C-alpha positions as a printed NumPy array, in Angstrom:
array([[-34.735, 201.846, 163.7  ],
       [-31.448, 200.009, 163.823],
       [-28.16 , 200.864, 162.223],
       [-24.772, 199.296, 161.759],
       [-21.48 , 200.721, 162.867],
       [-17.862, 199.724, 162.544],
       [-16.071, 199.227, 165.829],
       [-12.828, 197.591, 166.76 ],
       [-13.33 , 193.925, 167.697],
       [-11.569, 194.558, 171.029],
       [-14.156, 197.219, 171.915],
       [-17.017, 194.939, 170.868],
       [-15.591, 192.12 , 172.975],
       [-15.119, 194.414, 175.971],
       [-18.733, 195.571, 175.702],
       [-19.854, 191.949, 175.382],
       [-17.955, 191.064, 178.58 ],
       [-19.626, 193.943, 180.419],
       [-23.019, 192.844, 179.101],
       [-22.456, 189.237, 180.14 ],
       [-20.719, 189.61 , 183.492],
       [-21.682, 192.952, 184.989],
       [-25.14 , 193.416, 183.501],
       [-26.514, 189.898, 183.663],
       [-26.41 , 188.929, 180.01 ],
       [-28.193, 191.894, 178.441],
       [-27.837, 192.658, 174.75 ],
       [-24.953, 194.774, 173.474],
       [-27.475, 197.536, 172.756],
       [-28.678, 197.531, 176.368],
       [-25.084, 197.435, 177.626],
       [-24.23 , 200.432, 175.465],
       [-27.235, 202.318, 176.873],
       [-25.92 , 201.673, 180.4  ],
       [-22.394, 202.786, 179.49 ],
       [-23.726, 205.965, 177.854],
       [-25.978, 206.721, 180.843],
       [-23.044, 206.277, 183.228],
       [-20.929, 208.596, 181.085],
       [-23.664, 211.253, 181.024],
       [-24.132, 210.94 , 184.789],
       [-20.413, 211.407, 185.451],
       [-20.346, 214.416, 183.122],
       [-23.303, 215.981, 184.96 ],
       [-21.619, 215.401, 188.331],
       [-18.406, 216.957, 187.011],
       [-20.352, 220.033, 185.934],
       [-21.873, 220.314, 189.423],
       [-18.455, 219.907, 191.044],
       [-17.079, 222.693, 188.86 ],
       [-19.857, 225.041, 190.029],
       [-20.191, 224.871, 193.842],
       [-22.895, 227.55 , 193.892],
       [-24.924, 225.67 , 191.308],
       [-24.4  , 222.43 , 193.204],
       [-25.678, 224.069, 196.385],
       [-28.822, 225.317, 194.704],
       [-29.347, 221.881, 193.149],
       [-29.093, 220.207, 196.557],
       [-31.441, 222.785, 198.117],
       [-34.007, 222.342, 195.355],
       [-33.735, 218.556, 195.606],
       [-34.404, 218.743, 199.35 ],
       [-37.456, 220.932, 198.758],
       [-38.82 , 218.525, 196.174],
       [-38.189, 215.568, 198.474],
       [-40.226, 217.263, 201.216],
       [-43.299, 217.712, 199.028],
       [-46.073, 215.439, 200.229],
       [-48.212, 214.434, 197.318],
       [-51.457, 212.58 , 197.945],
       [-51.953, 209.744, 195.522],
       [-55.507, 208.969, 194.524],
       [-56.448, 205.458, 193.51 ]])
């Protein structure tokens, strides 16, 4: 489903420049997805930085998961 939204032409043009120059000519929708993902990623990192204990447990769990050797059957 698609929808319309009103945005300032300057914001639309800025997103179009990002889409064209930094993202290789993707659509404005795809560029917006990238911008939103980057925002969510930065917010998640900020939450980890604000909670050193939680960040430590995240890193420890990530290391454990990285060490799991999973056999892949074809």
